[in-house]
C-alpha positions in Angstrom: 62.4 149.8 67.9 60.4 150.2 64.7 58.6 146.9 65.0 54.9 146.9 64.2 52.2 144.3 63.9 48.5 144.5 62.9 46.1 141.9 64.2 43.6 140.7 61.6 40.1 142.3 62.0 38.6 138.8 62.5 40.5 138.6 65.9 38.3 141.3 67.5 36.8 141.5 70.0 39.6 139.5 71.6 40.0 138.2 75.1 42.8 139.0 77.5 43.3 135.9 79.6 45.5 135.2 82.6 46.1 132.7 85.4 44.2 132.9 88.7 45.6 131.9 92.1 44.8 128.2 91.3 46.6 128.3 88.0 43.5 128.2 85.9 43.0 130.4 82.8 40.4 133.1 83.3 39.1 135.9 81.1 40.3 139.2 82.5 38.9 141.6 79.8 37.7 142.1 76.3 40.1 144.0 74.0 39.6 145.9 70.7 42.0 147.2 68.0 43.0 150.3 70.0 43.9 148.2 73.1 46.6 146.3 71.4 48.0 148.9 69.0 51.5 148.7 70.4 51.6 144.9 71.0 53.9 142.5 69.2 53.1 138.8 69.9 56.1 136.8 71.1 54.5 133.4 71.0 51.4 132.1 69.3 49.1 129.5 71.0 46.9 128.9 67.9 46.9 129.5 64.2 43.7 129.8 62.3 41.8 128.7 65.5 43.8 125.5 65.6 45.7 124.7 68.8 49.5 124.2 68.3 52.1 122.6 70.5 52.9 124.6 73.6 56.2 126.4 73.5 56.5 126.3 69.7 57.5 129.7 68.5 56.0 130.5 65.1 56.5 134.3 65.0 60.1 135.3 64.5 61.8 138.5 63.5 63.0 138.8 59.8 66.0 141.0 59.2 65.5 142.8 55.9 68.6 145.0 56.1 70.8 146.6 58.8 73.6 149.1 58.4 76.1 150.5 61.0 78.0 153.7 61.0 80.6 155.3 63.4 80.9 158.5 65.3 81.2 161.6 63.2 80.9 159.5 60.0 78.5 159.6 57.1 79.4 156.2 55.6 77.1 153.3 56.2 78.4 149.7 56.3 76.1 146.6 55.8 75.9 144.1 58.7 76.9 140.6 57.6 75.8 138.6 60.6 74.1 138.8 63.9 74.1 136.5 67.0 71.5 137.1 69.8 72.1 135.8 73.3 69.9 133.1 74.7 70.4 134.3 78.3 70.2 138.2 78.2 69.0 141.2 76.2 72.2 141.2 74.1 73.2 140.5 70.5 76.4 140.8 68.5 76.5 142.1 65.0 79.4 141.9 62.4 80.2 144.4 59.7 83.2 144.1 57.3 85.3 147.3 57.5 88.4 147.6 55.4 90.5 149.7 57.9 91.5 148.7 61.4 89.4 150.1 64.3 90.7 151.2 67.6 90.0 148.3 70.0 88.6 148.7 73.5 89.4 146.5 76.4 86.5 144.4 77.7 86.7 143.6 81.5 84.3 141.2 83.2 84.6 142.5 86.8 80.9 142.0 87.7 81.8 139.8 90.8 84.4 142.3 92.1 82.9 145.8 91.4 81.4 147.6 94.3 78.5 150.1 94.5 79.9 153.7 94.3 82.2 152.8 91.5 82.5 155.2 88.6 80.3 154.6 85.5 80.6 156.4 82.2 78.1 155.8 79.4 78.6 156.7 75.8 75.8 156.7 73.3 73.3 158.6 71.1 70.3 159.7 73.2 67.3 160.7 71.1 67.0 163.9 73.1 70.3 165.2 71.7 69.9 167.4 68.6 70.6 165.7 65.3 73.5 166.8 63.1 73.4 166.6 59.3 75.9 167.1 56.5 75.4 167.7 52.8 77.3 165.5 50.5 77.7 166.8 47.0 77.6 164.0 44.3 80.5 163.7 41.9 78.5 161.2 39.8 77.7 162.6 36.4 74.6 160.4 36.2 73.3 161.5 39.6 74.2 165.0 40.5 71.6 165.5 43.4 73.3 166.2 46.7 72.6 163.9 49.6 71.7 165.0 53.2 73.0 162.5 55.7 72.6 162.3 59.5 76.0 162.1 61.3 76.0 160.5 64.7 77.8 162.5 67.4 78.3 160.6 70.7 77.2 161.9 74.1 79.1 161.2 77.3 77.1 160.7 80.5 78.7 160.2 83.9 77.5 158.7 87.2 78.2 155.8 89.6 77.1 152.2 90.1 74.3 152.6 92.6 73.5 148.9 93.0 74.4 145.5 91.7 71.4 143.5 90.8 72.2 139.8 90.6 70.0 137.0 89.3 70.9 134.5 92.0 73.4 133.7 94.7 73.8 132.0 98.0 75.0 133.0 101.4 75.9 131.3 104.6 72.4 132.0 105.9 70.3 131.1 102.9 70.8 128.6 100.1 69.8 131.0 97.3 68.2 134.3 96.6 67.1 135.6 93.3 66.4 138.9 91.5 63.1 139.4 89.7 65.1 141.3 87.0 68.3 139.3 86.3 71.9 140.5 86.2 72.1 144.3 85.9 74.1 147.4 87.0 71.7 150.0 88.5 73.2 153.4 87.7 72.8 157.0 88.8 73.4 158.0 85.2 70.3 160.0 84.4 71.2 162.2 81.4 70.7 159.3 79.0 67.5 158.2 77.3 66.0 156.3 74.4 68.7 155.8 71.8 71.4 155.1 74.3 70.7 151.4 74.5 73.6 149.3 73.3 76.2 152.0 74.2 79.3 151.0 76.2 79.6 151.6 79.9 83.2 152.3 81.0 84.9 152.2 84.4 87.3 154.9 85.5 90.2 153.2 83.7 88.5 153.1 80.3 87.5 149.4 80.4 84.2 148.5 78.9 82.3 146.7 81.8 78.7 146.9 80.6 76.2 147.7 77.9 73.6 150.4 78.5 70.2 148.8 78.4 67.3 151.0 79.8 66.7 154.1 81.8 64.5 157.0 82.8 65.0 160.5 84.2 65.7 159.0 87.7 67.3 155.5 87.1 69.2 153.6 84.4 70.5 150.1 83.9 73.3 148.4 82.2 74.0 144.7 81.3 77.3 143.2 82.5 79.8 142.9 79.6 80.2 139.2 80.4 77.0 138.4 78.4 78.5 140.0 75.3 81.9 138.3 75.8 80.1 134.9 75.9 78.9 135.6 72.3 82.5 136.2 71.1 83.6 132.6 71.5 82.7 129.2 72.8 81.3 129.1 76.3 81.2 125.7 78.0 78.0 125.1 80.0 79.0 121.7 81.4 82.3 120.2 82.6 
């Protein structure tokens, strides 16, 4: 993420507020510019000191440009459209490529897979060394060579340690819920920042998840069903 946001100087000192046990707003602390250097506001409750309707989102991301490339390739292709999911941390992008790409099989087996199943993650962790190529220009009007970073994928292997499910019922309780939502908890620990969005394969080469987050001890992937929902119409009522 290269997102940044600078609060106006007139906003400081600001107040960090929260809800107490009785559901009332209380001031928790005063904050200065250095306290919110990495913050990006998701929702605004007032603009120019004027209260706005609750739940109205005024601050949205603006896509200036986006390019994609492929493994061991120096060519960049512009993204023509993007569709974010309304239910999970997933989005689909589209780029027009003239040649056919090798397809992968998407398999939604989130309800059948068991802990201990094989998990293979492919991606581009930032900790891996970068690789560059020099491209000599054949343009008579621009003879300067170009140095281009070439992505080289990394394969990381582990198992599904746990299935985290947003909600379900049993014969003993009507419903139980996860504080996190639907995720695969993985023992894949050789990944890192930069791996997010990479495919998670099973032992038969099917894509069953999308790598989402991780650390040196734990990592997580989103079930592929949330990406498959964005590839077509998904009925929410009968």
